[in-house]
N, C-alpha and C positions, 0 to 999 in steps of 0.2 A: 611345534606341537601340532599333531594331526587333528583336524576338526572332527567333531562328532557329526553323525549324519544330519541331525536336525539343524546344525549350523549351516550345512550346505543347502539344505532346503530353504532355510531362512534367507540366505544370500540370493538364491534363485527367485524366491518370492519377491524379495525386494527390487530385483531387476525388472521382473515382469510388471510390478506395480508402477515403477517409474516410467517404463515404456507406455503402459496403458494411460497414465495420467497425461503424458506429453502428446500422445496421439489424440486423446480426447480434447485437449486444449493446447495446441501448438503455439498459440500466442504467448501463453505463459512460458513455454520453452524458450521462445525467442527472447523474451524480456528477462529471463533468468540466465541467459548465456548458454543454453543447452544445444548442442549440436545435433543435426540429423533430422530436424523436423521443420525446417525453414520453407519447405515446399508444400506444407499442409495447411488447411484452414480448419477451424472448428466446425462442427455441425450443430447449429443452435437448436435442432428440433427435439421435441420430447422423446421421440423414438431413440435418438442417439443418447439422450441423458438416461433413459431407462436401460439401454444396452450397457452403458458404463456402470450404472448402478448394480446390474446383475454381475458384472465382472468384479466390482468391489466386494459384493457379498460372497462371491467365490473365493476372493483373496482372504476375506475375514475368516471363512471356515478352514481354510488351509493354515492360517496363522494360529487359530485356536488349537489345532492339532499339534503345534510345536509347543511343548511345555515350557513356560516361562521360567519355572524353577530350575530347569536344567541348563539355563544360560547364565553366563557371567560377563562382566565388563561391557564392552561395546555391543556385543550381541544381544545382551539383555536390553540395553538402551534401544537398539534398533527395533527389537520386538515391540517395545512399549510405544516407540514413536510411530511405527508403522500401524499399530492398532488404533492409535488416536486419529491418524490421517485417514485411514479407511473409514472409520466411524464418522468423522467430519464430512467426508465426501458423500457418504450415503445420506446423512442428514440434510446437506445442502440441496441434493437432488430431490429428496423426498418433499421438501417444502417449496422449492422453485420460487424463491423470492425475487430472482432475476428476471422472471418471465414478464413482469409488469414494470420493470425499472427503466422507463424510457426518460431520458434526460440528455443533457449536454455535458455531463460530467465525465470524468476520466473512465468510468465503468460503462458508459454508453456503448452499445454494440458497434456503432460506426466509429467511435473514437478508439475503441480497442483494436479494431481492424486497421485503421489508418496508422495509428501509432506503432503497432506491431510490425507492419510492412515497412514503414519508413525507418524503423530501427533495426531491421534485419541486417546482419553482417554479410552483405553481398560479396565482398572480397573473399570471404572464406567459404560461404555456403554456395556461391556461384549464381550467376545471372539466371540460369535455367530454372533454378528453384524459385526465384522471385517471380519470374513470368508465370510459372505454374500457379503460384499463390494469386497472382493478380487475376489471372483468367478465371479463377474459381470464386472471385468476390461476388459476381452477380447471384450465384446460387446461395452464397452465405446471407446476403441481404434479403433475398427473397424468403429464406427460411426464418430469419429473424423476425421479419414482419408477420409471417404466419403464426409464429409462436405467440407474439404479442396479441394478435387478433383472436387467437383461440383462448388465451387467458381472459381477455375482456369479455368473450361470450360466456364465460363462467363467473362473471361478476368480479374478476380481478383486474379492474381498470387501472391504467397509468394515471399519473397526476397531470392535470391539464397544463400547468405551468411548465412541467418537465417536457411534455410533448411540444409545446410552443417553442421552448428553448432549443430543442433538438431540430425542429423545422428551421428556425432562424440559423442555426449553425450549419445545417446542410445547405441552406440557401447561400450562405456565405462561401462555402467550399465550391458549390456549383457555379457561383458567379465568377470564380477565377478563370482566367484564360487557361484552356486545357494544357498548353505547353508549360504553364507554371504550377500545375497541380502537384501537390506535395508527393503524391504517389509515384511520380516520375523521378523524383530526386535521387533515389538510390541508383538509377541507371543512367543518370545524366553523364554525357561524355563517352558512354560505352556504345559498342555496335548494336546492342540489343535495344537501344533507346527507341527506335522507330517502331519496333514490334510492340514495345510497351505502350508507346503512344497510340497505336492502332487499337490495342485491347482496351485501353482507357476510354478512347472516343467512342468505340462501337458497342462496348459491353458494360464497362464499369460505371461510367458516368450515367448511362440511361438506367442502370440498376439503382444507383443512389437516388436518381430522380424518382423512381418507382417507390423506393422506400420512403422518400420524403412525402410523396403524395399519399401513400398509405397511411402514414402517421397523421397527416392533416385531414384526410377524408374519412378514414375508418376508425381512428382511435380518438382524435381530438373531440368529436361531438359528445361522445359518452364518458370522457375522462373525468376523474375526481377533481372537485374544487380544492383550493388550498387549505380549507378548514378541515379536510379529511386527508391530510398528507401522509399519515403513517400507515404501516402495514396492518395495524390493529383494526383499521376500518374495512379490511377485506376478508373474505372467507379464508380460514385458516392462518390468518396473519398473526394473531396472538401466539399461537403455538410455534409458528415459523420464527417469529422474533426471538422467543425464549431460547429456541434452539441456536439461532444465530449468535446471541450473546455468549452462550456456553461455548460454541465453537471458536469464537474469536478471543475468548478469555480462558475460562476453565469450566468444566462441568460442575454444576451445583450453584454457580453464581447467578442469582436471580436479578431481573431488571430492576426490581425495587432496591435492592442492595447497591446496585451500580449507580442509581439515581441519588441515593443518600451519600455515597462516597463523593459524588461529583459536587453536591451542594456544599459539603464540608470542605472540599479542596477549593472551591471558588471563594468561600469565606476566608480561608487561610491566606490565599493569594492576595486579597484586598489588603490585608495587613502588611504583606511584603511590598505591594505598590506604595502604600502610605510611607513606609520606612525609606524606601529608595527614592521615592518622589520628593520627600523632605530634603534628602542629601543632595540630589542632583537638580531638581527643579524648584525647590523652595515651596512645594505643595505637598500637603500631608493628607488631604482629603482623597480617598481612593477614586471617587468619581471624577474629581478635578484632575488627577494624574492621568487617568485614562482619556479624558477629553484633550488634555494638552498633548499627549502622545499621538492621538488620532488627528488633531487639527493643526498642530504647529507645522507650518510649511518648511521651516528650516530643518525639520527632521526627515525630509524626503530627498530622494536622489534627483539629480538633474539630467543625468544621461545613463544610458545602459552600460557604457564602459565603466562607469564608477561601480556599478553592482558587480561586474565581472572582477574588477580589480580588488574589491573588498573581499569577495569570496575566495579569490585565489591567495590573497594575503593570509586570510584565516586558516586555510588549508596548510600553507607552508609553516605557520607557527605550530599547528598541531602536529605536523610531521616532526618538527624539531624537538618537541616536548614528549613524544610517544615513548621513548626508551625508558623513562622513569615509571611508566604506568602499565606498560605492555611487554610481553615477550617480543623479541625481534623476529617478527614473522616475515617469511619471504613471499610477499604478496604482489599482486598486479598494481599498476599505477592508477591514479584517479585523475580525470580531467574535468574541466568545467565547460559546459556548452549551454547556449541560450535556446529556450523553447520556441518552436516555430510560432510566428505571430498569430496565425489562424487558431491553433490549438491553445495559445496563451490566453485567449479571451475567457475561457472557462477552465483553465488549468490551475492547479494549486500553485503556491509560491515556488515550490521546487519539488523534484523527485529524483530518485536514484535508479540507474540501470547498471546491473552488475557487469563485471568483466566478461567479455565474450570470447568465443573461440578464435584460435589463431593469434593469441596474445593481445587482443583488444582490451584497452583499459576500461575500468569502470567509469561511469559518466554521472556527474552531478548536474542535472538539468535545472536551470534557474529561469524564472519568469522575469523578464526584463521589459515586458510590454508597458508602455506608458511609465517610465521611471519616476515621473514627478508625483505619481500616486503611491509609490512604494516606500516603506519606512526604512531608513538607513540603519536604525538600531537593531532591526530584526535579522538581517542577513548573515551576521556572524553565527548566531545561534543556529540558523538554518544550515549553515555550511558544516558546522560541527555534527549536526544530526545526520546529514545526508552523506558526508564524506568520511573524514577522520576527526574524531575517534568513533564515529557513528556507523551508519550502514555500510560504508565501503570497507572499513576495517573488518567488521563482523562477517560480512558476506565474502570478501576476498580470502579471509582466513579459512572459512568453510571450504572454499574451492581447493585449498591445499591439503585437505584431509583425505588423501587418496586411499587410506586404509579403511574408510568407511564406505558403505553403499552410496551409489551416486545420488539417490534422493536426499541423503543427508548432507551432501556437499553443495546443494543449491537451496536458496531461500524458498520458503513455501508460504503462499498467501493464506494457508490454513493454519499457520502457526504465528499469526500476526502479533500476539501479545509478547512473544519473545523478541521478534525482529523489531517491531516499533517500540516495545518497552525499552530495548537497548538503545535506540536512537534518541529517545526522550531522556533516558538516564545519562547519556553522554552530554546533553546540553547542560546539566548541572555539573557533571564531572569536568567539563571544560573550565567552569568557574574554579573548581579546585586546582586544576592545572594551570591557572593564571593565563588562560588564552584570550579572554575578552580584552579588547584594546582599551576600554574605558567603562566607567560606571554607566555611562549612557548606553553602551552596547549591552550591558547586563540587563537593561530593560527588555532586550529581545528575549532573554532567557525567560523572564517573567511573563511577557507577553504571549509567548508560545506555550508556556506552561498553562496560562489562563485559558487559551484556546483548547487545550486538551482536557482541562477540567470541565469546561463548558460542554464539551462534546459528550460527557457522560450524562449530563443533565438533559440536553436537548435530543440526543439520540434516543434515550429512553422515554423522554417526554413525548416525542413524535410517535414512536412505534409501539409503546406500552400504554402511555397515559392518554393518548389521542390528542396531543397538542396540534394546533394549527401551524402552518408554515410561518405565519407572521409572528405568532407567539415565540416560536423557536428563534426567529431572526431577532426579535426584540430582546430576548435573554442574551443572546450573544452580543448585541450592541451595548447592553448595559454592563457587561462583565468582561469585555475584551477591548483592546484598542483597535481591532480589526476594522478596516475601511468598509464602506457599504458594499462595494463590489465583491469583496472577498466574503462578507457575511452571506451574501446571496449564493456565491459558489459553494461555500462550505455547507450550508444547510441543504442546498440541492444534492450535494454529494451524499449527505447522510441519509437523505430521503431515498436515493437510488441504491444505497449499499447498506442496508439495515444491520446494525451490530458492529460493523468494522471499526467505526470511530471509538468504540468503548475499549479497544485493545490497548491503545497507547498508554494511558495513565494506569490502568490496571496492571499492565506488564511492567511499567517502571516501579510501581509500588512493591512488586514481588522481588524485583532485583535489589531494591534498596533494603528490603526486609532480610534478604539473604546476606547482604554485606554487613548489616548490623548484627545479625546473629553470629556471623563468622568472626567479627571483631571482638564480640563479647566472649566467645568461646576460646579464641586463640590469643587474644591480648597481643603481647610483643611478638608473637610468632606469626601474626597476620601479615602476609605479603600481598599487597594490592595487585601486583603483576600476576601472581599465580591465581588469586581470586578471580581476576578478569578472565584469565585463561579458562577457568571453569565455566564462565558465562558464554564465552564465544568459541571455545576450543572443541566443541562437540557438534557443531552445526546447529540449525534451528530446531527448537525443542518445544513440546507442550510444557506448560508451567508446572504440572505435576511431576514430569520427568526431571525437569531442572531442579525442582525441590529435592528429589531423591539424590541427584548427582552432587549438589552442594552439600547435603548432609553427609554423604559418604566421604567427600573431600575433607570436610572439617574433622570427622572421626579419624581419618588417616593421618592428620597432622599431629 
């Protein structure tokens, strides 16, 4: 079939958008497995953000000129997804919530840089690209500091505890022997190692020291106290947070509604904890169950190797059961790796890195630091969320969709509700699939569910209702089994990344709703493998677009 002219224009526009996004934030390109941007660094300046916003507004005008009614099938979906992504990008830049987000969390500017560089596929992209990126780091850190200082001058001050945590983390990095700096790791054993070492010694580490000094001397004195932790305490913060919630979930969903949903979910989970607690622990009081899960030392690991072995075993069981629940997709492999100890201090329990260029597998990164503090019952659910049938299956499948524009083949941080909603959906799906090794391991499913439900309450509590950092931490302590160190890390992440934490449970609720309506409409004709294909066979989607696709699929059956 010959494409209509507007189809050609849509394809060209999609490619231009994809290039502009990856050029603006090449760190995202690296972490999403996109080739060709490993030599670039983002420009954190406002000028660069406004330049990108102008580009997005130009894309929006061109997209509006392509009539949606004249498109069918995947072209129609591409148009709708692109419109949402462009709008999300414009909103994110307009409100600039990242300008004052100084922290030691995964979204801290220094952590994004170090993580992206050390995860770059040097074997495929080349050592010269890595060296170019390394040499540009001083300018990146200087610009990041200027951005934060300018925001503070306008009354958009960072949180003092976040600044202090970032300074402590940077001190730990700078205290390492230069030859053991994680930024040298990708070139270790290569001819370019000595050149990288010189760049690190003469330019990068001095820039990190300047950045650290700027945080401590220019930002810490005027930083916000913990009782004013949320964005709502800053100029434009209320509007910015409402926009963030809509971007990370769906337009029209207000923070008040998210808060209510979270409180209801927390209450329902307490009943599940009581039921499973009576069966496994002989405890039916929800608070007692949570205390036992948190404090019983027999429910901890004793060595990092135990965590790795448990996660690998869960992944193998999931691979073996997949055929009954999913189409036989020709996807890349997934491997397990341990998070670097320095990063692990403030890192989440785990995260996922998609398959990279040159046949690199997907990676399930797990936090094995101080295994005696980590709960053995949680890591199976984590494995299902991050690898198979969770993020790895969804994202690796998207990479096989060569008939779609490139931007739809890669995960998007602006479509978090679908991506993280799927990950959370699969934690419960794994129970249906019989993947949990014991009823005790099923506590991991409930424990992580509770964490996501609490996120709705504390994220909105902090940024919309003005909760203090301690109040948010107390609510998490009271309603999850999460240990104190992770309570702190989680809350600090939500403070630094307003709205993102609301996406998980909101997204899962939508997927469950789609499944229930499909089963009700189709009855015996419902095929769970084909239903799951509708959820993951079109790339990452806004929730509104996913709703339309599922409705069309049900009608077609």
